[in-house]
C-alpha angles and dihedrals in degrees: 000000000000124000125205123185120204120198100168100076098065094039090055089047091055090051095053101031120116125169093275121111123246144178122237120210115198116195124192130202137162139217140182120198092344092309123113116254122195115237121234095199143330127224114208118194130183102222092186103050101013127238131106143209138194135227116203128203127301091025108085100156130080121189116207103197122188140183113235127260090230116353104031121233111005098217091038093218128149108259138180112196120214109264117259129251098027117202093034142178119213103348141012134188129229123193120202125190118213114198090203141355110295146131113285122202116194123179130173121205132186125234094280094051099259113144109237102176141348146189126209125177146123111264137187126244115282143054116324124193126215132183122214125198114192132220127209101314129097100214131043133178120212115201121189123192119198113175102309096337120103124191128179133191129186119230124198126199123203093203136022136208116209089195094057124083120217114262135184116192132183113237098186142248115325116235116254089235093055118129121250114275129195137167105326135201121223087274089059124253115226126172129190124181109276096029115135114236129196118211119194116189120197131198129160107325097331135081137188131201131213125183120198146143102230120205102166140014109315136176112211119199119203118208119216137190105213126191096077117159120258110274110264095003109064088156142353139191122243127170091352092304127107117228126192122217135219129202113219114176108311093336128093111208135182105253092212136052116265116259110181133134141032119312114239125193118263090245090063133073126222117244138204091261104128092261122106107231128191142177123234118208110269086357088285115140089203088066090056089051090055105031103021128243127308113230136191109235097244091050092049090049091047088236099300126109103211111127111237095025121153093241111159093343121111120266112285092028131085143191109269119244125215093267090058094047087050092050088054096050092042090054090051092053106274136312090281094067107016093088093068091052091049101046124092106247123239133037102271090105103004123067116247132299093027087190117227095348111162103140086214088154094056091232091125102201114201122201099241094162116212145264115252108214089232082078098261130117120226143188106009106172091017107068139023106206119190127187122233117210091231123102121234096193137319094299104024137057135195122267134180119225134198123189137206093233103050145036091229127114114213130203110213138166118240132185109262091238092067117101113235136170121267132216123183127217124212114250114249105231135230101020117209120273111273106259121238115183094193129238126328115258123201136176091027112180111226129012105285142058137179106242122224106216119151123255116263102237089174117028136004123295126218133181119215134175111241095179142343104082132255117011139135140217120218087216116001091199095054113091092210097040125143113260119205119203142160122273109255094024125117115208133198105209124190125210109199126185114195142177135158089286094060139273141282123207138189131182130221129190118227121185126182120203116239111246110237136173108262144172095236135272112298127211120210102221090201095072105358093247116148129216133197117228137207134200113223113178108313094337130090112208135182106256091211135055115263116258112184133135144033118311117240122186124246108223100148141020131267130047112338102158109080141193095259102128092259122104105235126193139181121228117209108269087357092283116136089208090068091056088052089059107029103023128239127309115231137190110237097246090049091050090050091047084235094298120142124266118291115221100167127130084236115029125238101184112107094184109161094341122114119266111285092030134086143192113272116248122223088259092053090052089052090050088055097049092042090055090052093053103277136296093294091063110020097083093069091050091050103044123094108254108239144060096242091095101009122062117248132296092028086191117227095350110162102144085210088154094055091231089126098201113200124203101241095164122213146274111235119230098208099058106005093243126137125235145170100033108168092009104068142022117211119193125185122222119208091240120096125216094205137328091291104035140043136197120265141173122231130195123191134207092228099055151027098238128111109216119207115200141140126251144174112294094228094062114109112245139169121259132218122186128212126209117257 
């Protein structure tokens, strides 16, 4: 650990200070060998008064706001200080500066946007203090509105109490002689001008310390020496050779190229024979000792294709996949500059100029070239080529390349028969528990459901809403929490279990039934099947397609359902399961039970409907669509609102009527085939057009219209009944 002590900041402050108040902004950054290094976290300690606080990535700025000794805030701007402490346990404090008397509107929302508490009042000019006590969430957003200005801060809790309700209380106006307060830890962090502060920046396995007494805006730059060995495993022996390690961010890498196995001549190919076989550049074993072995991809993978497999790496290590190579280059600043930080400096092994090589990461890339499967060796001193364990296609795999003339890292595809260098990456153990969000649940009555995610044995679980609109979890970290949604909405909820090794996610579909006025659930005494109902205007309709009768298969065209005293139905593609979902498909005469056409304003033909119900006439269908705004709009209000049964996009579907039209498709008269399941809903009326055709209504997945048209009576269509 290095320590730097600054004296200039406070001296300059004393020179410029008058009795006016001011705000100090401290910014922190890090570098290694002139390259930017992201900071993991920063510890800030007050060495004069005691107390400390922490800043966590990506936050690298702390604002120390103060009320003035005489005049108040020098710039006289509306300001919301970051809460302190942050993260916090049971309570945190927020200070807000009002440039003049005005109305202040504060609201606090949880991570899904639900307001949990608020404060609204007219306040005088000055600094005002508020205390916030959290509930059972981890993240909160505080938004303050002063006149036309809006400011938001994020607050993080380190514990939650499901029994406690969120509360925001006003603590009063802060005295003009109050000392400067910043982010605070649970011990309380207080700063007065002249106090000596210690800042400790951490990244990877290194840290740097700066001591100063800040009096105005300052940017502090920590200096790091990267390339530290992995904690606890600075080196290990594998195959009789000792390998050193390097910790880069959260990853532990081998700091040398792998050199394991028996050398074979460049005219030979390795085989799946239980022996690890390698090439050495120019068939020279000394080159393997310096640059590591060159391996064909299949040999490296030990003839499996699973990304991240152990392959020829030692136990507890694995072959890095693209995502892990990307994590490395991202940590080092991006693919455009990471190469310089990964290459061994100098020109002992690399050709000149070895552009930008600093090896500030400690990765120590050597330019081992590669084996061209035509039996030649290429580019020693020019390129370092590393295999990824990820396939590109059936013949190629991904590789990562560094060059002597650039700081870039390139991701390329190579034929698997090439021989490339190998680096191994330490397994992250233990990985998080595999997430299981539980079974999908649809048509839920009410607005809540107990979820059925699995318990996170390893890691921390978190529920989030991927899609579906406004909803709320009673406790987003509880796998079996109660989820509250809106009737009629379909949600995609994600259960994610994470730890330092990564995360695992699973999705569950939750659908709440819309609550509609109805005339009760009816039971068809003929087969015991029940149907939901819905009142639309003056009519009471079945809210489900009718499904009564004995299934007969459709294997040819023409009339197949006959007047034999038995109700007969088609099921789409001759599967009974489709009738269970979409209802039966009926020829018009069979539906009518061979009664004549019904042209009444209110129908009288029961047909195959249950007792007390009848088949809707063409006029009754028109009454329905007129009530819903006409045929150009009614379809959207009648269609079920998802793409589980309807094809996407199911345009304009709101089901605001509760009719819940399902796209049961049709059975064709001319050849007996089925068509348009999930794309169209066809409903018979009891009114014929002529002796061969009858009126029907059609809804389509791509629009909000209801089409009325006539069609052959021996087509198979869905049926809805209406109450007498």
